[in-house]
N, C-alpha and C positions, 0 to 999 in steps of 0.2 A: 503494499498500500504506499509507505514512504518512497518507494523511487517511483512509483505511477506520481505522484507529488510533484515531486523532483523534476519530473519526465517535464510534466506542467508547467511548473514554474520555467525551466529552460527553454521550451515551446513558444512562450511568450517575450521572453527575454530575445529571441530572436526575431519573432516579427516586431519587436518595438527595435531593435537594431536595425532591419531592415527598412522601416521605416522613416526611421533616423538618417538614414544614407540616404534612403528615397528623397528625401525633403532636402537635405545638404544638396545634392547632383539638381535638383530641380531649380534652387535658386543659383547654384553656378551657371546653370544654361540660360536662367532669364538674365542674369548680369551679364552676361558676355552679350547675350543675341542684343540686350540693350545698349551696352556701347558698340556696337558693330552698327547698328542702325541708327543709331546719335550722330555719325559723321557726317559731315556736311558735305552735299553733293552739290556741284556747282549749276546752274541752269546751261543749258545747249546754249543761249545766247551770249551767255559771258566768254563761254568757253571758245565760241568763233570767235569772239573778239578778240580773246586773248592770243589767238593764232594770229591772228590779220595784224595785230597789234608787233606781233614777234618779229613778222615778215617784213613789214615797213621798217622796225627799227635795224633789222639786219638789212635792210637795202639802204637808208641812209647811210647808217655805217660803210658799206661799200663804197658810196658816192663821196663821203667823206676821206676815205683811205686814197683810193684810185683818183681824186679828182684833175690832180694835176698830169696825167701819166692816160689819155684817152685811149689809146688800143690796150693797155691791162685794163682797164675801167669796162671796157667793154665785153672784155673775154669772161673778165669773173662776174658780170651784169648777166649773161649768157648763161653761166654754169648757174648760178642762184635761181634765175626762170625756170630753166628745165629741173632743176630740183624741186620748187617749188612749185613747179606744174604736177610734179610728179608724186608727191605727197599730198595735194588737194586732190587729186584724182582717187587715190587710196584713201581718203577718210571720207569716213561715212555722214559728216557732219553738214559736208557742201555738196549743191547740184553740181553740176556741167558748168550750167550759168553762172553761177556764183562764182567759182574756181574762175573761169573766165574774166568776170570782171573784177576779180581780186590781182589778177596776173597784170588785167590792161592799167588799173591801181599803181601796181608795182613798175610797170615800163614806163608812165606818166610821170612818177616819182622825181622831184627836184630837189637839191639843196638849198636850204632858203638862204 
């Protein structure tokens, strides 16, 4: 009879331990999920504008760096525009028309 009572206590303790472990795992899962979901995501428009701004900045740097050497400027500008064209064509945020407009804007960019 005493064995039976000890066995019942042991079973209750096992169930209680399992319940506590389950609650700890659940709380851990919720806290991890919350931190992952709370990361700030930028809207598509902001990302696009950041990309365009970085291209404009890079083009202005090229113009500034090679403004005295026209042949080298044309060579570097062409390489840059080819790279930008390739990157924009691979980018899911930009339509073909948008990419062409951006390239045209970069081509017409001048030093102030």
